[in-house]
N, C-alpha and C positions, 0 to 999 in steps of 0.2 A: 912629054910625060907629065901627068897630073901630080901635084904635090901630095905627099902622104898626109892623111889627116891624123890629128892627135889621138883619136880613138884607137888607132892601130898600134900605138905604143904603150897603151895602158897595160900594166904588168899584173894587175890583180883582177880576179873575178868578183870579189866581194869588197864592199866598202869597209874600211877600218874607221869606225865612227862611234860616237857616244853622245849622250845628252848633255846640255849645259850644266846640269847638277852633278855630273860624274866628278869624283875626286881626282885630283892630279895623280895620286898614287895609282888608282885604278886605270887611268888613261895611260900612264907610263907602262904599267904591266901589259895592257893591250897592245901598245906599240912594240914592246919587247917580244910578245907572243907572235906578232905578225911580222917581226923584223922590218919595221918601218920607222921613219923619222917624224911622222905626223899622224894626227888623228883629226878627222873632220868632226865638227861640233854641229849636231843636227837637232833642231826643235821639230819633232815629227819628221817630215821629209824636207824641211827648209834648212838650208845651210846658213848658220848664224855665225860661224867662226871656224878657225883652224888652230890647233894647238900643236906646236912643233918642238923639236929638241931645243931649239934656241929659246923658245918661251920658257921651257922647263929650266934651263940654265939661268937666264937673265931675270925672269919674273918670279921664279920660285926659289931656286937654290941661292942665287946671289942676293935675292931679296929677303933671305932668311925666313921664308914662309913654310908652314907645315903642309906637306903634300897630302896628309891624311885629312886635313880640314879645309883646304882650299879647293874650290870647284873650278871647272874649266871656264865657266862664265866669268870668273874673276880675273883670269890670266890669259885667256885666248886672244888671238888676233881677230878682232871683230870685222865682219863684212869683208872677207878676203876677196881679192881679185880672183876672177875665174876666167876660163877659156872655153869656148864652144868645142864640142867633140869633133866637129867637122872642120875646124880651123886647121890650117897647115901647121905641121910641126915647126917649121921655120918661124912662124909667128910666136909660138910658145917659147922658142929659144930666145927670140928678141926680147920678149917681155921678162923672161926669167933673168936674162943678162942685165937688162936696163934697171930693173927694180931689185936685183939681188935676191930673187926668190929661189929657194931650194925645193919648194913644193908648190904646185899650182893646181887647185881643184878644177875638174873638168865637168862641164854641164852639157846636157842634151835635153831639148824640149823643156827647159826650165828646171830640170832635176839634176842633182849632182850624181855623176856615175863613177867617179874615181878621182885619183890624184896622179899627176905625173911628177916625178922627182927628177932631179938632175941626173941621177944614175940610170934613169929609164930612157934617156935620150940616146938614140943610136949614134955611135962615134962618127959614122959616115955623114950624118946630118950636121954634126958640129964641124967636122973638117970642111964640108962643103960651104959652110958659112964663115969660116975663119977670117977671110979677107974683109967681109962685111962687118963682122964684129970688131975687128981691129980698127977699121975706119970709124966706126961708131965711138969707140973708146977714145980715139984721137980727137974727134970732134968734141966729145964731152970734156976732155982735158983742156981744150982751148977755151971752152966756155967758162971754166973756173979761173 
């Protein structure tokens, strides 16, 4: 049986995105409106960053910065890792686990088409990989 591609677990039909000059407050409102934990930062159609709930907490709130004056360009995660839409879901799980990503932009033919979040991953896929993930964690612990 072929492995399910990432594109099949994308949960949104439209991108939740904004330009680098968007304020953090406007980005947070857009994220709340779409009930999501991240917003892609696009310069035209080019992905230049991602702004997440964690960025809001750590770089804005904890940094005592004004969300009405700070732009996404100032606090986004630049050049985020991405995954190809045709890649297996298992590869997305591995990368999200290894690098502690909660959001991973998905690209197809060089264009960003969406984001997968931890909550988008089907539980059956996670359960099917539990032994592998546990083994990877054990190996990582030994390396430390």
